[in-house]
C-alpha atoms as one frame of an Amber mdcrd trajectory, in Angstrom:
protein
  -7.152 -12.405  30.339  -8.066 -12.212  26.507  -9.195 -15.627  26.359 -11.518
 -14.296  29.517 -13.049 -11.734  27.747 -13.157 -13.770  24.829 -15.713 -15.708
  26.562 -17.351 -13.275  28.225 -18.314 -11.689  25.318 -19.416 -14.737  22.988
 -15.817 -15.002  20.915 -15.098 -19.166  22.130 -13.775 -20.760  19.368  -9.613
 -20.670  19.991  -9.369 -18.979  15.954 -11.070 -16.151  17.153  -9.311 -15.762
  20.371  -6.186 -15.983  18.742  -7.124 -12.900  16.590  -6.468 -10.357  19.331
  -3.086 -11.472  19.604   0.233 -10.752  17.725   3.412 -12.304  17.991   6.426
 -10.486  18.352   7.624 -11.813  15.103   4.458  -9.719  13.430   5.424  -6.550
  15.292   8.971  -6.432  14.167   8.257  -7.033  10.792   4.538  -6.500   9.745
   3.549  -3.337  12.003   6.268  -1.784  12.435   6.528   1.278  10.146   8.128
   4.508   8.984   5.499   6.535   7.752   6.084   9.946   5.554   2.713  11.811
   5.434   1.249  14.464   3.964  -2.242  16.747   5.115  -3.487  19.206   3.118
  -7.035  20.109   3.429  -8.857  17.269   3.171  -6.398  15.566   0.748  -3.616
  12.804   2.838  -1.527  10.747   1.347   0.474   8.155   3.243   3.760   6.165
   2.414   4.779   3.562   4.936   7.938   1.054   4.897   8.581  -1.602   7.416
  11.053  -0.950   9.753  13.054  -4.083   8.817  13.401  -2.450   5.080  13.942
   1.155   6.060  17.256  -0.628   7.560  18.556  -1.960   5.216  17.883  -0.040
   1.829  19.446  -1.893  -0.300  17.053  -4.417  -0.287  14.151  -2.082  -0.337
  11.829  -1.332  -3.161   9.756   1.008  -2.138   7.125   1.541   0.656   4.995
  -1.497   0.830   2.159   0.280   1.528   0.962   3.451   0.194  -2.326   5.615
   0.701  -4.144   8.048  -1.142  -7.323  11.171  -1.259  -7.341  13.854  -3.103
 -10.601  15.407  -1.893 -12.449  12.659  -3.779 -11.609   9.266  -4.388  -9.056
   7.029  -2.552  -6.820   5.267  -4.326  -3.638   2.776  -2.645  -0.750   0.552
  -3.372   0.753  -2.350  -1.871   3.472  -4.678  -2.233   2.784  -7.747  -2.386
   6.536  -9.773  -2.417   6.805  -8.668  -5.945   3.321  -7.645  -6.602   1.820
  -4.210  -6.872  -2.019  -4.689  -6.350  -3.342  -1.184  -6.466  -7.014  -0.267
  -5.588  -9.402   3.085  -6.885 -12.664   3.394  -4.778 -15.337   6.273  -3.647
 -15.077   7.976  -0.220 -18.425   5.209   0.635 -16.700   2.590  -0.368 -13.850
   2.992   1.171 -14.699   4.081   4.898 -12.493   7.222   4.471 -14.132   9.509
   5.994 -15.400   7.155   8.702 -11.680   6.205   9.673 -10.575   7.301  12.955
  -6.709   7.169  12.085  -3.918   6.665  13.891  -1.836  10.507  12.685  -0.916
  13.629  14.056  -4.949  15.183  12.555  -6.209  12.495  14.949  -3.750  13.580
  17.566  -5.258  16.927  18.604  -7.657  17.909  15.944 -10.027  15.938  14.503
 -12.091  12.786  15.003 -13.634  11.428  11.918 -12.953  14.185   9.793 -14.778
  16.853  12.420 -12.839  19.199  14.537 -12.356  18.458  18.028 -13.317  22.461
  18.065 -16.375  21.918  17.167 -17.352  18.893  18.915 -16.620  20.828  21.880
 -18.599  23.791  20.623 -21.813  21.296  20.169 -21.192  18.437  22.230 -23.636
  17.465  24.437 -23.480  16.538  28.388 -20.665  19.307  29.132 -18.493  18.830
  32.326 -15.444  20.535  33.306 -14.180  19.552  36.509 -10.092  19.977  38.243
  -8.948  16.567  39.193  -5.369  15.185  40.207  -3.918  12.572  37.977  -0.575
  11.225  37.947   0.203  13.750  40.991  -0.524  16.474  38.274  -3.607  18.739
  38.346  -5.433  18.369  35.529  -8.451  19.859  33.639 -11.193  17.178  32.764
 -13.192  17.703  30.332 -16.127  15.364  29.433 -19.163  15.412  26.994 -21.572
  13.195  24.069 -20.776  13.448  20.689 -22.751  15.856  18.810 -24.126  13.859
  16.273 -23.175   9.710  17.902 -25.012   9.193  20.636 -23.241   6.212  21.370
 -19.844   8.147  21.105 -18.338   9.723  24.555 -15.226  11.649  25.635 -13.354
  12.186  28.533 -10.279  14.822  28.003  -7.778  15.620  30.219  -5.110  18.751
  29.993  -2.666  20.318  31.689  -2.222  23.656  33.032  -0.912  24.846  29.807
  -4.052  23.603  28.373  -1.865  21.031  26.558  -3.942  17.618  25.666  -2.454
  14.750  27.647  -4.382  11.922  27.550  -7.888  11.116  25.956 -10.786   7.929
  26.824 -12.967   7.550  23.552 -16.022   5.759  25.912 -18.833   4.231  24.199
 -22.308   4.177  25.538 -24.027   0.501  25.359 -27.163   0.415  27.098 -26.470
   3.685  28.940 -23.624   2.250  30.540 -20.284   4.074  29.706 -17.399   1.843
  28.361 -13.879   2.987  27.670 -12.803   1.466  24.347  -9.415   3.624  23.816
  -7.062   5.536  25.715  -4.717   7.892  24.095  -1.779   9.713  25.484   0.410
  12.765  24.382   3.862  13.829  25.320   6.526  15.435  24.364   5.363  18.373
  23.010   7.643  20.488  21.510   7.842  24.580  20.236   7.650  24.725  16.243
   7.156  27.846  14.643   5.633  28.170  11.467   5.888  30.815   8.396   3.934
  33.561  10.144   5.626  33.661  13.182   2.724  31.741  15.068   4.264  29.169
  18.168   2.643  25.581  17.424   3.304  23.167  20.376   2.812  19.514  18.986
   3.313  16.400  20.676   6.115  13.776  19.528   5.102  10.874  21.010   1.497
   9.508  21.069  -0.085   6.217  22.526  -3.247   4.697  21.512  -4.512   1.809
  23.483  -6.674  -0.159  22.568  -9.197  -2.568  24.815 -10.822  -5.307  23.635
 -13.506  -5.542  27.258 -12.896  -5.316  30.697 -13.170  -8.440  32.986 -16.730
  -8.744  36.012 -14.119  -6.760  38.294 -13.986  -3.919  35.906 -10.234  -4.253
  35.051 -10.248  -3.294  30.736  -8.167  -5.546  29.262  -5.818  -3.842  26.228
  -4.973  -6.562  23.301  -3.086  -3.977  21.305  -1.261  -0.453  21.481   0.112
   1.606  18.718   3.338   3.803  19.730   3.753   6.529  17.426   7.075   8.581
  17.319   7.390  11.543  15.284  10.466  12.171  13.791  10.131  15.229  11.559
   7.666  17.953  10.857   6.288  21.097   9.823   3.369  22.596   9.765   2.249
  25.425   6.679   4.087  23.938   4.431   3.283  24.313   0.393   2.338  20.783
  -0.517   1.175  20.648  -4.536  -1.796  18.694  -5.172  -0.162  16.345  -7.541
   1.120  14.552  -4.586  -2.326  12.979  -3.758  -2.409  11.090  -6.003  -0.994
   7.801  -6.803   0.819   7.290 -10.088   0.555   3.227 -10.744   4.117   1.458
 -11.957   3.739  -0.341 -15.385   2.449  -3.668 -14.067   0.530  -3.014 -11.522
  -3.346  -4.330 -10.657  -5.167  -2.278 -10.250  -9.242  -2.911  -8.769 -11.424
  -0.454 -10.089 -14.037   0.307  -8.086 -15.251   3.448  -8.865 -16.238   3.017
 -12.763 -17.261  -0.812 -11.841 -14.134  -2.495 -14.145 -13.169  -4.572 -11.142
  -9.471  -5.844 -12.114  -7.682  -3.635 -14.283  -3.669  -3.212 -15.878  -2.407
   0.110 -14.847  -3.539   3.351 -17.195   0.345   3.798 -18.973   1.145   0.020
 -19.591  -2.317  -0.504 -21.456  -1.779   2.036 -23.566   1.683   0.888 -24.235
   0.761  -2.000 -25.022  -2.268  -1.205 -26.565  -0.732   1.963 -28.524  -4.061
   4.002 -28.501  -2.431   7.555 -27.556  -6.118   8.628 -26.466  -6.507   5.748
 -23.634  -4.822   7.869 -21.264  -6.820  11.169 -22.140 -10.049   8.431 -22.071
  -9.426   7.554 -18.884  -8.699  10.947 -17.009 -11.940  12.592 -18.427 -13.629
   8.637 -16.573 -11.482   9.588 -13.120 -12.588  13.346 -13.524 -16.160  12.343
 -13.908 -16.161  10.411 -11.073 -14.667  13.039  -9.107 -18.452  14.767  -9.640
 -20.890  12.195  -7.925 -24.583  12.291  -8.077 -24.587  10.010  -5.535 -24.302
  12.697  -2.037 -23.506  10.598   0.519 -19.880   9.557  -1.475 -19.373  13.618
  -1.629 -16.760  15.025   0.589 -17.192  18.568   2.768 -14.751  19.317   4.960
 -15.610  19.319   8.336 -15.128  22.811   8.864 -17.706  24.479   5.346 -20.267
  22.262   6.883 -23.135  24.392   8.074 -23.576  25.250  12.154 -26.853  25.826
  13.465 -26.196  28.823  16.100 -28.421  27.153  18.448 -25.614  24.388  18.990
 -22.612  27.489  19.886 -22.379  27.127  23.521 -20.628  30.478  25.493 -17.020
  30.594  25.450 -15.382  29.223  28.554 -11.818  29.301  29.606 -11.355  26.350
  28.016 -12.669  26.743  24.359 -11.494  30.806  23.803  -8.211  29.005  24.463
  -8.585  25.752  22.947  -5.073  24.524  21.595  -5.863  23.746  17.714  -4.882
  25.564  15.060  -6.176  26.048  11.598  -3.157  23.190   9.726  -4.007  23.518
   5.929  -0.229  22.116   5.094   0.811  19.198   7.636   4.186  17.687   5.909
   4.911  14.806   8.733   7.141  11.537   9.282   6.411   9.140  12.002   6.809
   5.762  13.371   4.199   3.307  14.081   4.741   0.553  16.392   2.684  -2.013
  17.588   2.663  -2.901  20.507   3.096  -7.281  21.413   0.025  -8.838  24.232
   0.152 -12.413  25.477  -2.806 -14.442  27.026  -1.256 -15.107  30.342  -2.682
 -15.905  33.900  -1.049 -13.330  35.725  -2.644  -9.358  34.474  -1.314  -8.350
  31.014   1.471  -6.823  30.256   2.716  -4.258  27.262   5.953  -5.253  26.049
   6.948  -2.255  23.559   8.345  -2.871  20.128  12.302  -1.493  20.198  12.631
   0.948  17.180
């Protein structure tokens, strides 16, 4: 099926076909992670440890990858064997603001930095209906994105107004095509420090579709399975947690000051005996955090002015929309990619066991 779709979209080379396929070994060793995730306002941090390493702590040397956004700059640290590779980039260079990451905040609260509550309030072609799906009576909400004409959403809520499924729709020449389906389950009750009750799903499955067959059958090539191990809401997280401290020996790509590959600042200061180096580097970094190019500035979606004309009268859905103002979030979750193989019969997903 994957090969058939590749031919339909013009990707006929074997290398192009293979790029859509993961082996079971790759899924087990390279795409199966335990993630420690932090979120505070627009700041975010991922510490990703391969599951195979987390099960053998004696051989693990720390997270395989760390991603961090401090509200101004993006940074990352990756381990490649014994080598440490880091990078520092602006928002525009990294594409951070354009990513719809598979993290707990993207479950229910926002799409590409825009809150779903805002998408519903300002979205176009809004339709709300009652449907029966999987033997359940659900509320179906469909709409077009308020800013991106090519993006649409179909949302399914249960009778408790909990989101069970979200379809991402791409409009191509006015014809809608499902490109992703997200399902949510295992809703669990959480009490925050204010006494508010937050119901949050502890399992999410992201289905990615590369295309469809002539009969309309969707062909899925990747599945991400996210299981929440532990999550806390509205807890205190120091801002320093969203800055990566690069260990000595790290080779860093500096995309902010256009310095290219450099050694870690601490190592250069020690080797060169320059007491003012770290202070000077800090001044450069702080200056870089005040970008002259407005494209690189980050404005929290909640602070973006919204025209009053875009507001619509509240409906039962918008009045009780199940989105909460999460300012501080700490989560530990597992991300697993399922394996998809070429078959003559309809492809079947095989989840990686944890």
